[in-house]
PQR file of N, CA, C, O and H, with PARSE charges and radii, in Angstrom:
ATOM      1  N   MET A   1     -16.031   3.675  19.990 -0.4000 1.5000
ATOM      2  CA  MET A   1     -14.636   3.882  20.347 -0.0000 2.0000
ATOM      3  C   MET A   1     -14.021   2.526  20.717  0.5500 1.7000
ATOM      4  O   MET A   1     -14.594   1.764  21.496 -0.5500 1.4000
ATOM      5  N   ALA A   2     -12.885   2.250  20.162 -0.4000 1.5000
ATOM      6  CA  ALA A   2     -12.196   0.981  20.420 -0.0000 2.0000
ATOM      7  C   ALA A   2     -11.603   0.982  21.823  0.5500 1.7000
ATOM      8  O   ALA A   2     -11.170   2.014  22.337 -0.5500 1.4000
ATOM      9  H   ALA A   2     -12.420   2.868  19.529  0.4000 1.0000
ATOM     10  N   LYS A   3     -11.596  -0.188  22.420 -0.4000 1.5000
ATOM     11  CA  LYS A   3     -11.011  -0.326  23.749 -0.0000 2.0000
ATOM     12  C   LYS A   3      -9.499  -0.357  23.634  0.5500 1.7000
ATOM     13  O   LYS A   3      -8.931  -0.854  22.662 -0.5500 1.4000
ATOM     14  H   LYS A   3     -11.947  -1.026  22.003  0.4000 1.0000
ATOM     15  N   ARG A   4      -8.867   0.191  24.663 -0.4000 1.5000
ATOM     16  CA  ARG A   4      -7.410   0.153  24.735 -0.0000 2.0000
ATOM     17  C   ARG A   4      -6.973  -1.268  25.083  0.5500 1.7000
ATOM     18  O   ARG A   4      -7.725  -2.005  25.719 -0.5500 1.4000
ATOM     19  H   ARG A   4      -9.328   0.595  25.453  0.4000 1.0000
ATOM     20  N   PRO A   5      -5.776  -1.655  24.676 -0.5600 1.5000
ATOM     21  CA  PRO A   5      -5.283  -2.996  25.005  0.2800 2.0000
ATOM     22  C   PRO A   5      -5.292  -3.286  26.509  0.5500 1.7000
ATOM     23  O   PRO A   5      -5.597  -4.405  26.923 -0.5500 1.4000
ATOM     24  N   ASP A   6      -4.958  -2.283  27.324 -0.4000 1.5000
ATOM     25  CA  ASP A   6      -4.951  -2.511  28.774 -0.0000 2.0000
ATOM     26  C   ASP A   6      -6.358  -2.768  29.313  0.5500 1.7000
ATOM     27  O   ASP A   6      -6.520  -3.506  30.284 -0.5500 1.4000
ATOM     28  H   ASP A   6      -4.711  -1.374  26.988  0.4000 1.0000
ATOM     29  N   GLU A   7      -7.375  -2.167  28.693 -0.4000 1.5000
ATOM     30  CA  GLU A   7      -8.756  -2.423  29.091 -0.0000 2.0000
ATOM     31  C   GLU A   7      -9.166  -3.854  28.728  0.5500 1.7000
ATOM     32  O   GLU A   7      -9.844  -4.530  29.501 -0.5500 1.4000
ATOM     33  H   GLU A   7      -7.243  -1.568  27.904  0.4000 1.0000
ATOM     34  N   ILE A   8      -8.751  -4.296  27.563 -0.4000 1.5000
ATOM     35  CA  ILE A   8      -9.073  -5.661  27.119 -0.0000 2.0000
ATOM     36  C   ILE A   8      -8.430  -6.683  28.052  0.5500 1.7000
ATOM     37  O   ILE A   8      -9.073  -7.655  28.449 -0.5500 1.4000
ATOM     38  H   ILE A   8      -8.199  -3.746  26.935  0.4000 1.0000
ATOM     39  N   VAL A   9      -7.171  -6.468  28.399 -0.4000 1.5000
ATOM     40  CA  VAL A   9      -6.472  -7.377  29.305 -0.0000 2.0000
ATOM     41  C   VAL A   9      -7.154  -7.366  30.677  0.5500 1.7000
ATOM     42  O   VAL A   9      -7.379  -8.423  31.267 -0.5500 1.4000
ATOM     43  H   VAL A   9      -6.649  -5.679  28.077  0.4000 1.0000
ATOM     44  N   ALA A  10      -7.479  -6.182  31.181 -0.4000 1.5000
ATOM     45  CA  ALA A  10      -8.132  -6.073  32.492 -0.0000 2.0000
ATOM     46  C   ALA A  10      -9.484  -6.784  32.488  0.5500 1.7000
ATOM     47  O   ALA A  10      -9.839  -7.442  33.467 -0.5500 1.4000
ATOM     48  H   ALA A  10      -7.296  -5.323  30.702  0.4000 1.0000
ATOM     49  N   GLU A  11     -10.234  -6.659  31.407 -0.4000 1.5000
ATOM     50  CA  GLU A  11     -11.529  -7.342  31.310 -0.0000 2.0000
ATOM     51  C   GLU A  11     -11.349  -8.857  31.315  0.5500 1.7000
ATOM     52  O   GLU A  11     -12.120  -9.574  31.955 -0.5500 1.4000
ATOM     53  H   GLU A  11      -9.945  -6.124  30.612  0.4000 1.0000
ATOM     54  N   ASN A  12     -10.341  -9.341  30.610 -0.4000 1.5000
ATOM     55  CA  ASN A  12     -10.075 -10.779  30.592 -0.0000 2.0000
ATOM     56  C   ASN A  12      -9.665 -11.290  31.966  0.5500 1.7000
ATOM     57  O   ASN A  12     -10.095 -12.365  32.385 -0.5500 1.4000
ATOM     58  H   ASN A  12      -9.715  -8.759  30.090  0.4000 1.0000
ATOM     59  N   ILE A  13      -8.844 -10.531  32.662 -0.4000 1.5000
ATOM     60  CA  ILE A  13      -8.451 -10.904  34.021 -0.0000 2.0000
ATOM     61  C   ILE A  13      -9.672 -10.917  34.928  0.5500 1.7000
ATOM     62  O   ILE A  13      -9.848 -11.841  35.723 -0.5500 1.4000
ATOM     63  H   ILE A  13      -8.495  -9.658  32.322  0.4000 1.0000
ATOM     64  N   ALA A  14     -10.518  -9.895  34.813 -0.4000 1.5000
ATOM     65  CA  ALA A  14     -11.725  -9.824  35.633 -0.0000 2.0000
ATOM     66  C   ALA A  14     -12.645 -11.014  35.378  0.5500 1.7000
ATOM     67  O   ALA A  14     -13.225 -11.563  36.315 -0.5500 1.4000
ATOM     68  H   ALA A  14     -10.376  -9.144  34.168  0.4000 1.0000
ATOM     69  N   LYS A  15     -12.781 -11.413  34.124 -0.4000 1.5000
ATOM     70  CA  LYS A  15     -13.615 -12.576  33.799 -0.0000 2.0000
ATOM     71  C   LYS A  15     -13.075 -13.837  34.460  0.5500 1.7000
ATOM     72  O   LYS A  15     -13.834 -14.633  35.012 -0.5500 1.4000
ATOM     73  H   LYS A  15     -12.310 -10.967  33.363  0.4000 1.0000
ATOM     74  N   GLU A  16     -11.755 -14.010  34.398 -0.4000 1.5000
ATOM     75  CA  GLU A  16     -11.149 -15.186  35.035 -0.0000 2.0000
ATOM     76  C   GLU A  16     -11.320 -15.136  36.546  0.5500 1.7000
ATOM     77  O   GLU A  16     -11.633 -16.150  37.169 -0.5500 1.4000
ATOM     78  H   GLU A  16     -11.139 -13.363  33.950  0.4000 1.0000
ATOM     79  N   PHE A  17     -11.115 -13.960  37.140 -0.4000 1.5000
ATOM     80  CA  PHE A  17     -11.306 -13.818  38.582 -0.0000 2.0000
ATOM     81  C   PHE A  17     -12.751 -14.140  38.962  0.5500 1.7000
ATOM     82  O   PHE A  17     -12.998 -14.790  39.978 -0.5500 1.4000
ATOM     83  H   PHE A  17     -10.861 -13.136  36.634  0.4000 1.0000
ATOM     84  N   LYS A  18     -13.700 -13.688  38.149 -0.4000 1.5000
ATOM     85  CA  LYS A  18     -15.111 -13.975  38.420 -0.0000 2.0000
ATOM     86  C   LYS A  18     -15.368 -15.471  38.295  0.5500 1.7000
ATOM     87  O   LYS A  18     -16.052 -16.052  39.138 -0.5500 1.4000
ATOM     88  H   LYS A  18     -13.500 -13.160  37.323  0.4000 1.0000
ATOM     89  N   ASN A  19     -14.832 -16.097  37.261 -0.4000 1.5000
ATOM     90  CA  ASN A  19     -15.005 -17.545  37.077 -0.0000 2.0000
ATOM     91  C   ASN A  19     -14.442 -18.333  38.256  0.5500 1.7000
ATOM     92  O   ASN A  19     -14.948 -19.404  38.590 -0.5500 1.4000
ATOM     93  H   ASN A  19     -14.277 -15.625  36.577  0.4000 1.0000
ATOM     94  N   LEU A  20     -13.404 -17.808  38.878 -0.4000 1.5000
ATOM     95  CA  LEU A  20     -12.786 -18.456  40.033 -0.0000 2.0000
ATOM     96  C   LEU A  20     -13.387 -17.983  41.349  0.5500 1.7000
ATOM     97  O   LEU A  20     -12.910 -18.343  42.425 -0.5500 1.4000
ATOM     98  H   LEU A  20     -12.993 -16.938  38.606  0.4000 1.0000
ATOM     99  N   SER A  21     -14.441 -17.171  41.255 -0.4000 1.5000
ATOM    100  CA  SER A  21     -15.127 -16.600  42.429 -0.0000 2.0000
ATOM    101  C   SER A  21     -14.196 -15.735  43.269  0.5500 1.7000
ATOM    102  O   SER A  21     -14.318 -15.693  44.493 -0.5500 1.4000
ATOM    103  H   SER A  21     -14.829 -16.878  40.381  0.4000 1.0000
ATOM    104  N   LEU A  22     -13.271 -15.050  42.615 -0.4000 1.5000
ATOM    105  CA  LEU A  22     -12.356 -14.159  43.318 -0.0000 2.0000
ATOM    106  C   LEU A  22     -12.891 -12.739  43.408  0.5500 1.7000
ATOM    107  O   LEU A  22     -12.476 -11.968  44.273 -0.5500 1.4000
ATOM    108  H   LEU A  22     -13.171 -15.084  41.621  0.4000 1.0000
ATOM    109  N   ILE A  23     -13.820 -12.388  42.507 -0.4000 1.5000
ATOM    110  CA  ILE A  23     -14.524 -11.110  42.598 -0.0000 2.0000
ATOM    111  C   ILE A  23     -15.983 -11.349  42.234  0.5500 1.7000
ATOM    112  O   ILE A  23     -16.326 -12.318  41.557 -0.5500 1.4000
ATOM    113  H   ILE A  23     -14.157 -13.013  41.804  0.4000 1.0000
ATOM    114  N   GLN A  24     -16.819 -10.451  42.697 -0.4000 1.5000
ATOM    115  CA  GLN A  24     -18.250 -10.534  42.437 -0.0000 2.0000
ATOM    116  C   GLN A  24     -18.599  -9.711  41.198  0.5500 1.7000
ATOM    117  O   GLN A  24     -17.841  -8.832  40.787 -0.5500 1.4000
ATOM    118  H   GLN A  24     -16.541  -9.664  43.247  0.4000 1.0000
ATOM    119  N   GLU A  25     -19.740 -10.006  40.621 -0.4000 1.5000
ATOM    120  CA  GLU A  25     -20.212  -9.315  39.412 -0.0000 2.0000
ATOM    121  C   GLU A  25     -20.225  -7.797  39.601  0.5500 1.7000
ATOM    122  O   GLU A  25     -19.811  -7.051  38.714 -0.5500 1.4000
ATOM    123  H   GLU A  25     -20.355 -10.720  40.955  0.4000 1.0000
ATOM    124  N   ASP A  26     -20.699  -7.353  40.755 -0.4000 1.5000
ATOM    125  CA  ASP A  26     -20.814  -5.912  40.986 -0.0000 2.0000
ATOM    126  C   ASP A  26     -19.470  -5.213  41.209  0.5500 1.7000
ATOM    127  O   ASP A  26     -19.421  -3.985  41.279 -0.5500 1.4000
ATOM    128  H   ASP A  26     -21.035  -7.960  41.476  0.4000 1.0000
ATOM    129  N   GLU A  27     -18.389  -5.974  41.320 -0.4000 1.5000
ATOM    130  CA  GLU A  27     -17.059  -5.399  41.511 -0.0000 2.0000
ATOM    131  C   GLU A  27     -16.257  -5.305  40.214  0.5500 1.7000
ATOM    132  O   GLU A  27     -15.204  -4.668  40.173 -0.5500 1.4000
ATOM    133  H   GLU A  27     -18.429  -6.971  41.263  0.4000 1.0000
ATOM    134  N   ILE A  28     -16.756  -5.939  39.163 -0.4000 1.5000
ATOM    135  CA  ILE A  28     -15.980  -6.060  37.932 -0.0000 2.0000
ATOM    136  C   ILE A  28     -15.656  -4.715  37.303  0.5500 1.7000
ATOM    137  O   ILE A  28     -14.505  -4.461  36.948 -0.5500 1.4000
ATOM    138  H   ILE A  28     -17.610  -6.457  39.197  0.4000 1.0000
ATOM    139  N   SER A  29     -16.635  -3.865  37.163 -0.4000 1.5000
ATOM    140  CA  SER A  29     -16.419  -2.580  36.495 -0.0000 2.0000
ATOM    141  C   SER A  29     -15.341  -1.757  37.194  0.5500 1.7000
ATOM    142  O   SER A  29     -14.439  -1.221  36.550 -0.5500 1.4000
ATOM    143  H   SER A  29     -17.570  -4.071  37.452  0.4000 1.0000
ATOM    144  N   ASP A  30     -15.444  -1.664  38.507 -0.4000 1.5000
ATOM    145  CA  ASP A  30     -14.464  -0.900  39.276 -0.0000 2.0000
ATOM    146  C   ASP A  30     -13.080  -1.533  39.168  0.5500 1.7000
ATOM    147  O   ASP A  30     -12.079  -0.832  39.014 -0.5500 1.4000
ATOM    148  H   ASP A  30     -16.177  -2.099  39.030  0.4000 1.0000
ATOM    149  N   PHE A  31     -13.028  -2.868  39.249 -0.4000 1.5000
ATOM    150  CA  PHE A  31     -11.763  -3.587  39.141 -0.0000 2.0000
ATOM    151  C   PHE A  31     -11.104  -3.334  37.784  0.5500 1.7000
ATOM    152  O   PHE A  31      -9.913  -3.032  37.711 -0.5500 1.4000
ATOM    153  H   PHE A  31     -13.840  -3.437  39.374  0.4000 1.0000
ATOM    154  N   VAL A  32     -11.891  -3.461  36.711 -0.4000 1.5000
ATOM    155  CA  VAL A  32     -11.366  -3.264  35.357 -0.0000 2.0000
ATOM    156  C   VAL A  32     -10.827  -1.845  35.200  0.5500 1.7000
ATOM    157  O   VAL A  32      -9.739  -1.642  34.660 -0.5500 1.4000
ATOM    158  H   VAL A  32     -12.858  -3.707  36.771  0.4000 1.0000
ATOM    159  N   GLN A  33     -11.587  -0.876  35.671 -0.4000 1.5000
ATOM    160  CA  GLN A  33     -11.156   0.513  35.548 -0.0000 2.0000
ATOM    161  C   GLN A  33      -9.848   0.747  36.305  0.5500 1.7000
ATOM    162  O   GLN A  33      -8.912   1.336  35.764 -0.5500 1.4000
ATOM    163  H   GLN A  33     -12.470  -1.040  36.110  0.4000 1.0000
ATOM    164  N   LYS A  34      -9.786   0.286  37.550 -0.4000 1.5000
ATOM    165  CA  LYS A  34      -8.579   0.496  38.346 -0.0000 2.0000
ATOM    166  C   LYS A  34      -7.383  -0.252  37.769  0.5500 1.7000
ATOM    167  O   LYS A  34      -6.280   0.290  37.694 -0.5500 1.4000
ATOM    168  H   LYS A  34     -10.546  -0.192  37.989  0.4000 1.0000
ATOM    169  N   LEU A  35      -7.607  -1.501  37.360 -0.4000 1.5000
ATOM    170  CA  LEU A  35      -6.504  -2.293  36.822 -0.0000 2.0000
ATOM    171  C   LEU A  35      -5.972  -1.706  35.523  0.5500 1.7000
ATOM    172  O   LEU A  35      -4.761  -1.583  35.343 -0.5500 1.4000
ATOM    173  H   LEU A  35      -8.503  -1.941  37.420  0.4000 1.0000
ATOM    174  N   SER A  36      -6.875  -1.345  34.621 -0.4000 1.5000
ATOM    175  CA  SER A  36      -6.433  -0.822  33.326 -0.0000 2.0000
ATOM    176  C   SER A  36      -5.763   0.547  33.443  0.5500 1.7000
ATOM    177  O   SER A  36      -4.950   0.921  32.597 -0.5500 1.4000
ATOM    178  H   SER A  36      -7.859  -1.445  34.767  0.4000 1.0000
ATOM    179  N   ASN A  37      -6.106   1.285  34.486 -0.4000 1.5000
ATOM    180  CA  ASN A  37      -5.477   2.589  34.701 -0.0000 2.0000
ATOM    181  C   ASN A  37      -4.247   2.516  35.603  0.5500 1.7000
ATOM    182  O   ASN A  37      -3.581   3.523  35.845 -0.5500 1.4000
ATOM    183  H   ASN A  37      -6.766   0.981  35.173  0.4000 1.0000
ATOM    184  N   GLY A  38      -3.954   1.304  36.100 -0.4000 1.5000
ATOM    185  CA  GLY A  38      -2.801   1.140  36.980 -0.0000 2.0000
ATOM    186  C   GLY A  38      -3.025   1.704  38.359  0.5500 1.7000
ATOM    187  O   GLY A  38      -2.076   2.122  39.023 -0.5500 1.4000
ATOM    188  H   GLY A  38      -4.495   0.486  35.904  0.4000 1.0000
ATOM    189  N   ASN A  39      -4.284   1.722  38.806 -0.4000 1.5000
ATOM    190  CA  ASN A  39      -4.616   2.337  40.081 -0.0000 2.0000
ATOM    191  C   ASN A  39      -4.930   1.350  41.194  0.5500 1.7000
ATOM    192  O   ASN A  39      -5.461   1.749  42.231 -0.5500 1.4000
ATOM    193  H   ASN A  39      -5.055   1.383  38.267  0.4000 1.0000
ATOM    194  N   LEU A  40      -4.617   0.076  41.009 -0.4000 1.5000
ATOM    195  CA  LEU A  40      -4.802  -0.886  42.094 -0.0000 2.0000
ATOM    196  C   LEU A  40      -3.551  -0.853  42.962  0.5500 1.7000
ATOM    197  O   LEU A  40      -2.442  -1.115  42.499 -0.5500 1.4000
ATOM    198  H   LEU A  40      -4.186  -0.248  40.167  0.4000 1.0000
ATOM    199  N   SER A  41      -3.758  -0.529  44.213 -0.4000 1.5000
ATOM    200  CA  SER A  41      -2.621  -0.442  45.132 -0.0000 2.0000
ATOM    201  C   SER A  41      -2.356  -1.801  45.771  0.5500 1.7000
ATOM    202  O   SER A  41      -3.155  -2.728  45.636 -0.5500 1.4000
ATOM    203  H   SER A  41      -4.659  -0.316  44.589  0.4000 1.0000
ATOM    204  N   ILE A  42      -1.257  -1.908  46.450 -0.4000 1.5000
ATOM    205  CA  ILE A  42      -0.941  -3.137  47.160 -0.0000 2.0000
ATOM    206  C   ILE A  42      -2.018  -3.417  48.206  0.5500 1.7000
ATOM    207  O   ILE A  42      -2.332  -4.574  48.486 -0.5500 1.4000
ATOM    208  H   ILE A  42      -0.608  -1.156  46.561  0.4000 1.0000
ATOM    209  N   GLU A  43      -2.578  -2.362  48.776 -0.4000 1.5000
ATOM    210  CA  GLU A  43      -3.636  -2.534  49.763 -0.0000 2.0000
ATOM    211  C   GLU A  43      -4.894  -3.124  49.122  0.5500 1.7000
ATOM    212  O   GLU A  43      -5.577  -3.943  49.737 -0.5500 1.4000
ATOM    213  H   GLU A  43      -2.323  -1.422  48.549  0.4000 1.0000
ATOM    214  N   ASP A  44      -5.202  -2.711  47.886 -0.4000 1.5000
ATOM    215  CA  ASP A  44      -6.343  -3.279  47.166 -0.0000 2.0000
ATOM    216  C   ASP A  44      -6.157  -4.779  46.952  0.5500 1.7000
ATOM    217  O   ASP A  44      -7.073  -5.565  47.195 -0.5500 1.4000
ATOM    218  H   ASP A  44      -4.647  -2.045  47.386  0.4000 1.0000
ATOM    219  N   TRP A  45      -4.967  -5.170  46.497 -0.4000 1.5000
ATOM    220  CA  TRP A  45      -4.683  -6.585  46.260 -0.0000 2.0000
ATOM    221  C   TRP A  45      -4.720  -7.363  47.567  0.5500 1.7000
ATOM    222  O   TRP A  45      -5.236  -8.479  47.615 -0.5500 1.4000
ATOM    223  H   TRP A  45      -4.223  -4.532  46.299  0.4000 1.0000
ATOM    224  N   LYS A  46      -4.172  -6.774  48.629 -0.4000 1.5000
ATOM    225  CA  LYS A  46      -4.160  -7.439  49.934 -0.0000 2.0000
ATOM    226  C   LYS A  46      -5.584  -7.641  50.443  0.5500 1.7000
ATOM    227  O   LYS A  46      -5.914  -8.713  50.951 -0.5500 1.4000
ATOM    228  H   LYS A  46      -3.753  -5.867  48.590  0.4000 1.0000
ATOM    229  N   LEU A  47      -6.422  -6.628  50.311 -0.4000 1.5000
ATOM    230  CA  LEU A  47      -7.809  -6.740  50.744 -0.0000 2.0000
ATOM    231  C   LEU A  47      -8.533  -7.839  49.969  0.5500 1.7000
ATOM    232  O   LEU A  47      -9.267  -8.634  50.555 -0.5500 1.4000
ATOM    233  H   LEU A  47      -6.155  -5.758  49.897  0.4000 1.0000
ATOM    234  N   MET A  48      -8.329  -7.882  48.662 -0.4000 1.5000
ATOM    235  CA  MET A  48      -8.960  -8.930  47.852 -0.0000 2.0000
ATOM    236  C   MET A  48      -8.519 -10.303  48.334  0.5500 1.7000
ATOM    237  O   MET A  48      -9.343 -11.210  48.455 -0.5500 1.4000
ATOM    238  H   MET A  48      -7.732  -7.236  48.186  0.4000 1.0000
ATOM    239  N   ALA A  49      -7.234 -10.466  48.609 -0.4000 1.5000
ATOM    240  CA  ALA A  49      -6.722 -11.759  49.073 -0.0000 2.0000
ATOM    241  C   ALA A  49      -7.307 -12.118  50.436  0.5500 1.7000
ATOM    242  O   ALA A  49      -7.679 -13.268  50.667 -0.5500 1.4000
ATOM    243  H   ALA A  49      -6.564  -9.730  48.511  0.4000 1.0000
ATOM    244  N   GLU A  50      -7.390 -11.147  51.333 -0.4000 1.5000
ATOM    245  CA  GLU A  50      -7.941 -11.409  52.665 -0.0000 2.0000
ATOM    246  C   GLU A  50      -9.412 -11.813  52.587  0.5500 1.7000
ATOM    247  O   GLU A  50      -9.848 -12.720  53.296 -0.5500 1.4000
ATOM    248  H   GLU A  50      -7.088 -10.213  51.145  0.4000 1.0000
ATOM    249  N   LEU A  51     -10.167 -11.145  51.733 -0.4000 1.5000
ATOM    250  CA  LEU A  51     -11.583 -11.483  51.583 -0.0000 2.0000
ATOM    251  C   LEU A  51     -11.752 -12.893  51.026  0.5500 1.7000
ATOM    252  O   LEU A  51     -12.651 -13.626  51.437 -0.5500 1.4000
ATOM    253  H   LEU A  51      -9.813 -10.409  51.158  0.4000 1.0000
ATOM    254  N   ILE A  52     -10.896 -13.264  50.101 -0.4000 1.5000
ATOM    255  CA  ILE A  52     -10.950 -14.609  49.524 -0.0000 2.0000
ATOM    256  C   ILE A  52     -10.636 -15.651  50.594  0.5500 1.7000
ATOM    257  O   ILE A  52     -11.318 -16.671  50.695 -0.5500 1.4000
ATOM    258  H   ILE A  52     -10.165 -12.668  49.767  0.4000 1.0000
ATOM    259  N   ILE A  53      -9.607 -15.390  51.384 -0.4000 1.5000
ATOM    260  CA  ILE A  53      -9.227 -16.325  52.444 -0.0000 2.0000
ATOM    261  C   ILE A  53     -10.357 -16.457  53.459  0.5500 1.7000
ATOM    262  O   ILE A  53     -10.668 -17.563  53.900 -0.5500 1.4000
ATOM    263  H   ILE A  53      -9.054 -14.562  51.301  0.4000 1.0000
ATOM    264  N   GLU A  54     -10.971 -15.338  53.831 -0.4000 1.5000
ATOM    265  CA  GLU A  54     -12.107 -15.370  54.762 -0.0000 2.0000
ATOM    266  C   GLU A  54     -13.254 -16.188  54.195  0.5500 1.7000
ATOM    267  O   GLU A  54     -13.836 -17.023  54.888 -0.5500 1.4000
ATOM    268  H   GLU A  54     -10.718 -14.439  53.473  0.4000 1.0000
ATOM    269  N   GLU A  55     -13.575 -15.945  52.937 -0.4000 1.5000
ATOM    270  CA  GLU A  55     -14.680 -16.649  52.294 -0.0000 2.0000
ATOM    271  C   GLU A  55     -14.400 -18.145  52.227  0.5500 1.7000
ATOM    272  O   GLU A  55     -15.287 -18.953  52.505 -0.5500 1.4000
ATOM    273  H   GLU A  55     -13.102 -15.267  52.373  0.4000 1.0000
ATOM    274  N   GLU A  56     -13.188 -18.519  51.865 -0.4000 1.5000
ATOM    275  CA  GLU A  56     -12.836 -19.931  51.796 -0.0000 2.0000
ATOM    276  C   GLU A  56     -12.908 -20.571  53.169  0.5500 1.7000
ATOM    277  O   GLU A  56     -13.347 -21.713  53.297 -0.5500 1.4000
ATOM    278  H   GLU A  56     -12.468 -17.863  51.640  0.4000 1.0000
ATOM    279  N   GLY A  57     -12.479 -19.847  54.203 -0.4000 1.5000
ATOM    280  CA  GLY A  57     -12.563 -20.366  55.563 -0.0000 2.0000
ATOM    281  C   GLY A  57     -14.000 -20.579  55.992  0.5500 1.7000
ATOM    282  O   GLY A  57     -14.316 -21.578  56.638 -0.5500 1.4000
ATOM    283  H   GLY A  57     -12.121 -18.919  54.098  0.4000 1.0000
ATOM    284  N   ALA A  58     -14.875 -19.647  55.639 -0.4000 1.5000
ATOM    285  CA  ALA A  58     -16.290 -19.774  55.968 -0.0000 2.0000
ATOM    286  C   ALA A  58     -16.921 -20.957  55.242  0.5500 1.7000
ATOM    287  O   ALA A  58     -17.745 -21.674  55.809 -0.5500 1.4000
ATOM    288  H   ALA A  58     -14.619 -18.835  55.115  0.4000 1.0000
ATOM    289  N   GLU A  59     -16.533 -21.154  53.993 -0.4000 1.5000
ATOM    290  CA  GLU A  59     -17.061 -22.274  53.211 -0.0000 2.0000
ATOM    291  C   GLU A  59     -16.606 -23.611  53.791  0.5500 1.7000
ATOM    292  O   GLU A  59     -17.314 -24.612  53.690 -0.5500 1.4000
ATOM    293  H   GLU A  59     -15.863 -20.571  53.533  0.4000 1.0000
ATOM    294  N   ASN A  60     -15.426 -23.619  54.395 -0.4000 1.5000
ATOM    295  CA  ASN A  60     -14.883 -24.851  54.954 -0.0000 2.0000
ATOM    296  C   ASN A  60     -15.240 -25.023  56.421  0.5500 1.7000
ATOM    297  O   ASN A  60     -14.769 -25.960  57.066 -0.5500 1.4000
ATOM    298  H   ASN A  60     -14.851 -22.805  54.478  0.4000 1.0000
ATOM    299  N   GLY A  61     -16.067 -24.128  56.958 -0.4000 1.5000
ATOM    300  CA  GLY A  61     -16.505 -24.239  58.340 -0.0000 2.0000
ATOM    301  C   GLY A  61     -15.489 -23.775  59.352  0.5500 1.7000
ATOM    302  O   GLY A  61     -15.589 -24.097  60.536 -0.5500 1.4000
ATOM    303  H   GLY A  61     -16.449 -23.367  56.434  0.4000 1.0000
ATOM    304  N   GLN A  62     -14.507 -23.016  58.892 -0.4000 1.5000
ATOM    305  CA  GLN A  62     -13.491 -22.493  59.808 -0.0000 2.0000
ATOM    306  C   GLN A  62     -13.866 -21.095  60.232  0.5500 1.7000
ATOM    307  O   GLN A  62     -14.443 -20.330  59.459 -0.5500 1.4000
ATOM    308  H   GLN A  62     -14.426 -22.754  57.930  0.4000 1.0000
ATOM    309  N   GLU A  63     -13.535 -20.765  61.465 -0.4000 1.5000
ATOM    310  CA  GLU A  63     -13.779 -19.418  61.977 -0.0000 2.0000
ATOM    311  C   GLU A  63     -12.471 -18.880  62.521  0.5500 1.7000
ATOM    312  O   GLU A  63     -11.579 -19.639  62.902 -0.5500 1.4000
ATOM    313  H   GLU A  63     -13.066 -21.386  62.093  0.4000 1.0000
ATOM    314  N   ASP A  64     -12.368 -17.533  62.553 -0.4000 1.5000
ATOM    315  CA  ASP A  64     -11.171 -16.902  63.124 -0.0000 2.0000
ATOM    316  C   ASP A  64     -11.186 -16.973  64.619  0.5500 1.7000
ATOM    317  O   ASP A  64     -10.258 -16.493  65.269 -0.5500 1.4000
ATOM    318  H   ASP A  64     -13.093 -16.917  62.244  0.4000 1.0000
TER
END
């Protein structure tokens, strides 16, 4: 079965996010499914951003 265009785009976005260490390997499938179905909420995006900021702070030796 051929992939839908939205699935292809979501997979490409997920690959770029993974390359930039914005998501982990084990999160890709869920991310692709939610993104391609239009089911990522603002809260999902906010959580992803907060986790990235936390991780970057930890890498730079900063604590909350």
